[in-house]
C-alpha positions, 0 to 999 in steps of 0.5 A: 489542462485545457479549459474544456479538460478542466471543466470536465474534470471538475464536473466529473469529480463533483458529480460522482461525489454528488451521486454518492451522497444522493444514493446514500440518502435515497429512501430516507426521509430525514437525517434522524432516520439514519441508523448505525447500520445504515451509516457504517454498513450501508444498511447491510444491503450491498449487492455483489457488484457493489461489493466487488468494485468497492473493494477494488476502488478502496484498495487501488489508489495512489498507494499503487499508482505512486508506490507500486509503480515507483517500486517497479520503476526501481529494481523490483520490477514485476516482483512487486506484482506479487502483492496483487496476484497473491492477493487474488488467491488470498481473496478466494480463501477469504470468501470461503473461510473468513467471510462466513464466520464474520458475516454470521456474527453480525459484527460492525468491526473486526475488533468486535469479533475479538470481544466475542471470542477472546474478551473485552481487553482483546477488542480494546487492544486491537481497536487502539492499535488499528486506529493508530496504524490506520490513521497514521500510515495508510490514511496519511499515505493515500493523501500524500501519494494523491497530492504527489501525483498531482503536484508532479504532473502540474509543478508550476500550477498554483495549488495543484503544484503544491504538495501541502495544498493538494493534501488539504484539498484531497482530505477535505473532498473525501471527508465531505461525502463520507461525513454525509453519506457513510459507507453507502456513499463510498460504495456508490462512488466506488462503483464509478471510480473502480471501473474508471481507474482500470480504464485510466490505467489501461490508457496510460499503458497503451500510450506508454507502449506507443511512446516506447515503440517510437523512441530513439533506440540510442536513448533507450539503450541507456535504461536497460537492466545491467544483465541485458545483452540488448543492442541498439540494433536489437531495439531498432528492429523491435516493436513496443512490447519487444523493446520492453522485454529487451530492456528489462528482461535480463537474467534472473535477479541476483540482488538489489539496485538493478543488478538483475532483470525487472521481469522476474517474480522471484528475487534473491534471498538477500533482496531487502524488500521481496526476497524469494523467502517472503513468497513462502510465508512473509507476503501471505501475512499482509495479504491475509491481514489486509483482505480478511481482517483490515477494517477499511477493506472488510467493511464492504463485505460486512455490508453485503446483503447475504453470504452469497452476494458477499462471496461473489463480490469478493471473487469478482474483486479477485479477478480484477486483481489479476489485471492490476499489474498490467495497468500499474506495474508495467507502466512503472517499468516503462516510466524509467525506460522513457523518462529516467531523466525526469525522475533524476530531475525530481530527485535533484529537487529533493537532493537540493537541500542536502547539497546546499548544506554540504556547501556550508560544511555543517557537522552532518554526515551525508548518506547517499545511494549507489544510484546517486553516486552513479548519476552525480559522481562529483557530488558523491565524492564531495560528500564522501570526502566531507564524511571522511573529515568528520570521522578522521579517516583518510582515503581517496574517494575517486579511486573507488567504483560507484558500488564501493564508494556508496558502501564505504560511505555507509560505513562512514555515516554509521561511524559518524552516528556512533560519534553522536553526529546527525545525518542529513537527508539521504541523497537519491539518484532517481525519485521513483515515486514520481514515476506515474505522475511523470507518465501523466505529465508527458503522455496525456493530451487534451481531450483525455487528460480530464478522464485519467486525472478524474479516475486517479483523483477519484481513486484517491478520494475513494480510498481515503473516504473508505479509510476515514469511514472505517476509522470512524466506525472503529472509534465509534463502535469499539471505543465511544459505544463501549464508554457510552453504552446507552448511546442512541443511533443518532448519537452514534452517527454523530460521533462517527462524523466527529471522528471523520473530521478529527482523523482527516485533520490528523492524517493531513498534517502528517501527509506532507512529511512522508516525502522524505527519502528516509521512508524508502518509498511510500509503498514500503512505508505502508507495508512495513509499519503495518507489520507491527500489528498484522502478523499478530492479528492474523495469528490470533484470528486464525486460532479464533476461527480454527481452535475453539478451545484456544484460551481467551487471553491469547487475543490481547497477548498475541497482538501485544507480543507482535508489536514488541517482536516486530520492533525487536527484529526491525532494530536489533534482530538482524545483526543478533541473529547473524552473530549466532549463525541464525540468519544470512544478512544484517538487513532483515527484509520486513516481509521476513520479519513478518514471517518470523513474528507470525511463526513465533506468535503461532507457537505461543498460541499453540503452546497456550492452547495445549497447556490452558485449553478452554473447558467448553468451546466459545459459542459465537453469536449469530445474526437473525434472518441472515442468508448464509447460503454459500454461492456455487457461482463464486466457488467456480469463479474462485477456482478460475482465479487460482488457475489464472494466477498460476498461469501468470506466475509461470509466464513471469517466473 
């Protein structure tokens, strides 16, 4: 960046962090006056606009700008927007079903609710499971994806161009202000970053469409989807939006890897990530878990000053979710149309180690994607020939088309693994996670760079701070406070700050390893591994909310059983179900795994409730002097959000 851009960038980031710390300390005379409610829940005094912007800023980070835009650049296209538009409907339900029950109890954490409803063991099981997933998956992923954007945008700049170095910079910045100011500092910085984030994404989308309109049609035609019948002449006569449609519309998607259009919300049932079957149940599970029961999101609503303020804030966040795909998903699709060569170059950089190993002919099997075979046919043929020699099979790789070569190679790699031979890193054709960073590097100009990079950096820091604050809240209130029952407010806050430091160190050490293609993109990594807990937690909470006589042992049983079931379906379930005619594909999409786990846990809970119902319903505690009057404004706003979601699905169906 130019000197002025750099100064404005540094000033804005440090200035907003200072604002958050100042706002968190306003009205407090000394640090000793900071109580647990002040530090962990912002004194339960957040207004609707702070709640709404804080929810969005905590949620929208480089998980979306790297992971979601990467998935849209790949074959999923607009289908990935279901995470956002279905979340809008989910938030409306959370505002009127989940939120009243959670706020009335005066809880600090979601696991705390389980103790009141199911018992201490259930609270402990959820707290430990949540901490492992929260620190090891989304927290580490946000650090990695933030560092990914910066390192891709500035590959030759010291520190900025180093992914491990940027992981540490981002981790330290986020830990600093959450260490000092807790949730209140997060909420006030979120107010700035939430609005700046949407504005920054809109700027990128505007510049990308401008570039698309001016680009040579002969260059663009190579990036159209396989089923598009667009011609060079069609593109030459079209503007930016029309070119976007021509290149990406195609026919309805029939399968993965670009075989259909990118502007469809519904994909085939054998799609490995978002099959249409997942829209029926599987996708609702991570949405309801994330927005209604995920500590680092729900903690904002637990800090609302009243039920009405919380509901208005949640519905406002739902409205903003309708906008997000236009500033995240569509730019991701445009990144491939405009800069597919850059995405290939990033992939080549990742593939370099595997190709170098191939030259020495080590006893390794070399997996690669169909896209790699398409854009690197010579290297793919060499890898295939090497794998043939490993397993003692004879065939001619050059006589196969790309799809057949990749499929045949997959079988060879599987045979090699069965013989005890390790596999090299997966060779990929394009590095889709680099899509948004590539847009930043190629489209931004002096005078605007500072703002967009500040917004993206702020989003990373904001989300990371939120996760650290929530992880420390769970560790303090659900673990430390249960062990040291006579802990003072000062000791609780001190423990919370200690956990912030410990968790940021763990997550930052994990983060640089997430760049491996083995994770199939950062967005999939986050969603898939949360499946170990999300269906079970959602099921036991629904029974806790709606079945007052459900037995107490269901809390720990449902969560623990889900871990086992999800692991079974992930590693063994697909082939076993296919062998018995119960499923249609050996590769079971993780959203389908979630759906099956949820249905099984619900079945277990239903049977247990019918066989061992409680004699008397559990009476939940209620916080004194809490205003539990619902909001009529939020009710009408929620109806408008649901109708808006239906319209968007109709347009992109």
